[in-house]
C-alpha positions as CSV (number, residue, x, y, z in Angstrom):
1,M,42.2,-65.2,87.4
2,A,44.1,-62.5,89.3
3,I,44.8,-63.5,92.8
4,E,43.4,-60.8,95.6
5,F,46.4,-59.9,97.9
6,T,45.2,-58.7,101.3
7,D,47.4,-57.4,104.5
8,S,47.0,-61.1,105.6
9,N,48.0,-63.2,102.7
10,F,50.4,-60.4,101.3
11,D,53.7,-61.9,102.7
12,E,52.9,-65.3,102.2
13,L,51.9,-65.1,98.5
14,V,54.3,-62.0,97.5
15,I,57.3,-62.0,99.6
16,K,57.8,-65.8,100.1
17,S,56.7,-66.6,96.4
18,N,59.5,-68.3,94.4
19,K,58.2,-66.8,91.1
20,P,58.3,-63.3,90.2
21,V,55.2,-61.2,91.2
22,M,52.8,-58.6,89.8
23,V,51.0,-56.3,92.5
24,D,48.0,-54.0,91.4
25,F,47.1,-51.5,93.7
26,W,43.8,-50.1,92.6
27,A,40.4,-49.0,94.2
28,E,37.1,-49.4,92.9
29,W,36.4,-45.5,92.4
30,C,39.6,-45.0,90.6
31,G,39.2,-44.5,86.5
32,P,42.7,-45.4,85.5
33,C,42.5,-48.5,87.8
34,R,39.1,-50.0,85.9
35,I,41.3,-49.3,82.6
36,I,44.0,-51.6,83.6
37,S,42.1,-54.1,85.2
38,P,41.1,-56.0,82.3
39,I,44.9,-56.2,81.4
40,V,45.8,-57.4,84.8
41,I,43.3,-60.2,84.7
42,E,44.6,-61.2,80.7
43,L,47.9,-61.2,82.3
44,A,47.3,-63.5,85.1
45,T,46.0,-66.0,82.6
46,E,48.8,-65.6,80.1
47,Y,51.4,-66.2,82.9
48,E,50.0,-68.6,84.8
49,G,52.6,-71.4,86.1
50,K,55.5,-68.3,85.5
51,A,54.6,-65.4,87.6
52,I,51.8,-64.7,90.0
53,I,49.7,-61.8,89.4
54,G,47.0,-60.0,91.7
55,K,45.6,-57.0,93.1
56,V,45.5,-55.1,96.4
57,D,42.5,-53.2,96.6
58,V,43.7,-50.1,98.6
59,D,40.8,-48.9,100.5
60,N,40.3,-52.7,102.1
61,N,44.1,-53.1,102.7
62,P,45.6,-50.0,104.5
63,E,48.8,-51.9,105.8
64,I,50.1,-53.2,102.9
65,T,49.2,-50.0,100.8
66,S,50.9,-47.9,103.7
67,K,54.0,-50.2,104.0
68,Y,54.8,-49.5,100.3
69,G,54.2,-46.0,100.4
70,I,51.3,-46.2,97.8
71,R,49.9,-42.7,97.1
72,N,49.1,-43.0,93.6
73,I,46.8,-45.4,92.0
74,P,46.9,-47.5,89.9
75,T,50.8,-48.5,91.3
76,V,51.8,-51.9,89.7
77,L,54.9,-53.1,91.7
78,F,57.0,-56.3,90.7
79,F,58.5,-58.3,92.8
80,K,61.8,-60.9,92.4
81,N,62.7,-63.1,95.5
82,G,60.7,-61.0,97.9
83,E,62.3,-57.7,96.7
84,I,60.7,-54.9,94.6
85,V,62.4,-55.0,91.1
86,D,60.4,-52.6,88.9
87,K,57.0,-50.3,89.3
88,I,54.8,-48.5,87.2
89,V,52.6,-45.7,88.2
90,G,49.4,-44.9,86.0
91,A,47.4,-46.7,83.2
92,V,50.0,-47.7,80.5
93,P,49.6,-50.3,77.5
94,K,49.5,-54.0,78.3
95,Q,53.0,-54.2,76.6
96,K,54.6,-52.4,79.4
97,F,53.3,-54.7,81.8
98,S,54.4,-57.7,79.7
99,E,58.0,-56.3,79.2
100,K,58.7,-55.8,82.9
101,I,57.1,-59.6,83.5
102,E,59.5,-60.9,80.8
103,A,62.3,-59.1,82.4
104,L,61.6,-60.8,85.5
105,L,61.4,-64.1,84.1
106,K,65.0,-64.0,82.7
């Protein structure tokens, strides 16, 4: 199951993580977000124990959304050692997300 990142737990779960992290910035009303949501959930299961995968609801977490300059959703940020190392904007096939995660695991 994908983790729900929030303004209050983001630093602890993402920035301080010793594993790669994929963060999906999304909103309930966003059509493309709903398209990739099942993909994010599948990836969270597939990479359990290897990477941390979760979501930030932009409507409920304005601090973290603003901090990372999220203007278009879905935006997926990839973190390693607390730093953004990659980014995808828009709905893309599952394989694209998997490729980015695999690169972080090397």
